[in-house]
N, C-alpha and C positions, 0 to 999 in steps of 0.2 A: 428579119427574124434571126435570132441568135442560134448558133450551132448547139445541139444538145450537150456537147461536152463542156460548154461554158456553164450550163446549169449544174452539171455533175461536179465541176470544180467549186461552185458556190456551196453546194451541199457538202462536199469534202472539206471545204474551208470551215463550215459550221462545225462539223464533227471534230476537226483538228483543233480548232480554238477551244471548243468545249472540253475536250479531253486534256490537251496540253495546259490550258489555263487552270483546270482543276488540279492538275499535278503540280503546277507552279506554286499553288497556295502553300504546299508543304515543303517545297524544295529547299528553302533557306534553312529550315530546321533540320531537314534530312542531311544537308551538307555540313552539319555541325556548325552552322552560322558562319560559313566561309565568306568573308567580306568581298572577294572578287566577283562573286555571282549575285551580290546583293541588288545590283541595279536591275536584274531580271525578275526578281521574286519579291513578294510582299515581305517586308522586314519588320512590320508592326501591324497593328490592326486599324490603321487609318484608311479612310476611303481612297486616298491617293494611291497608296501602296497596292490596294486591291485592283486598281485600274490596269496595272501591269498584266493582270491575268487575261485580259483581252487584247492589249496592245502588242506585246511581244509575240505571242503565238500567231496573232493575225499577221504581223509583219513577216514573220518567218514563212508562213504559208503563202503569203502573197508574192514573195520573192520567188519561191518555187513555182507558183502558178504563172508568174509573168513569163518565165522561160518556155512555158508550154502554150501560152495564149497570145503572146505579143504580136504575132502575125495576123491574128483574127480580130483584134479590137484596136481602136484608135485612142481610146481615153481610159486605158487601164488604170493608170496611177491616180487620175481624178476620182474614179470609182473607189479605189482602195483608200485614198485619203479620207473621203467622206466616211467610209466604213470605220477607219481607225480613229476618227474623231467622234463619230456618233455613238459607238459602243461605250466608251468611257463616259461620255456625257449622259447617256441614257442611264447608266448605273448610278452615277453621282446624283443626278436629279431625282431618280427614283428612290434612292436610299434616303436622301434628305427629306423628300416628300413623305415617305413612309414614316420616318421618325416624327415629322411635324404633325402628321395626321393621327398616328397611333400612339405616339409618345415613347416608343421603344423600338428596338431592332428585333425583327423576327427572322430566324434563320431560313425558314421555308420561303419567305418573300425574298431574301437575299439570293437564294438559288434561282428563283423565278426571274429576278431582275437580270442575273448573269445570263441565263439561257435566252431570255427575251431580247436582251441587248445584242446578242450574237445574231439572232434571227433577224432583227431589225437592220443591223449593219450589213449582213450578207444580202438581204433583200434590196436595200438601197443600192448596194454595190452592183447587183445584177441590173437593176433598173437604169443606173447611170451607164454601165457598159453597153446596154441595149440601145441607148440613144445615139451614140456616136456624134454628139453635138459639140464636143470640146476639142480645142486645138492642141497641137503639140506643146505650145507655150503653156497651156493649162496643166498639162502633164508635168512640165518642169516645175511650175509653182507648187503642184501637189507633192512632188518628191521633196522639195525644200520644206514644205509644211510638215511632212512625215518625219523628215530628218530633225527638224526643230522639236517636235513632240518627243521623239526618241531621246534627244539631248536633255530635254526637261525631265524625263523619267530618270535618266542617269544622274543628272546634277542634283535633283531634289531628293534622291535617295540618300545622298551623302550630306547635303546641305539644305534641309527642308526649311521653308519659311515657317514662322511661328503663327500659323493661322489654322482655323478649324479643319480644313480639308486634309491637312498633314498630321493632325494630332492623333496619337495612339488612342483608340477608343476602348475603354473597358469600364467596368462598373465603378471604379474608384476615381475616374477622371484624373489620370496621372499627370497631365500636362507634359507628357513626353513626346518627342518627335524623332524621326529618323531611325537609325539603327540603334536599338535599345541595348544597353550594356547587359541587362538582365532580362532579355526578351522571354526566355523560357518561363520565368516565374511571373511575368506580367500578363502572359497569355491567358485569356479566359477561354473557355471551350474552343477547341480547334475547329470551330464552325462545324 
């Protein structure tokens, strides 16, 4: 049985990711479109860019959490890698599923997907931490996987592939990718 403080950290992680992720949505615009922080924040209305809203706050909280829990759990980074991969995956699949079924993007469902992704990620993280079935080697692989995903978020911010996941979404189908030169005028409602 896991110590109660591990459950409290998972709840704290949910709250931190929810609040910090929500704030990240507006950070690039509030920074006056400062390019050095672009890799942390959504820089357009693509699905890929919005996945940063769960990845970076999650990673920041998990590093903090690690220093408090490392002596209590054996497979910390396995659990956190699963969380950091499942949250963005849940959002992307949910969003494209919504658009396929309904034919449009609905803001309330966007928020629901964001919150539910965090709940699912934190829940899976707790379940994996509770098992203690993974080896130290699995933790090393997990850290490498997290690092690679972080590099992908950084690289694709500045050099996005020209595929649907990275395309700025708006009513006009702009065909724009990455950091937009005229982001302010291309934004449709600030969610």
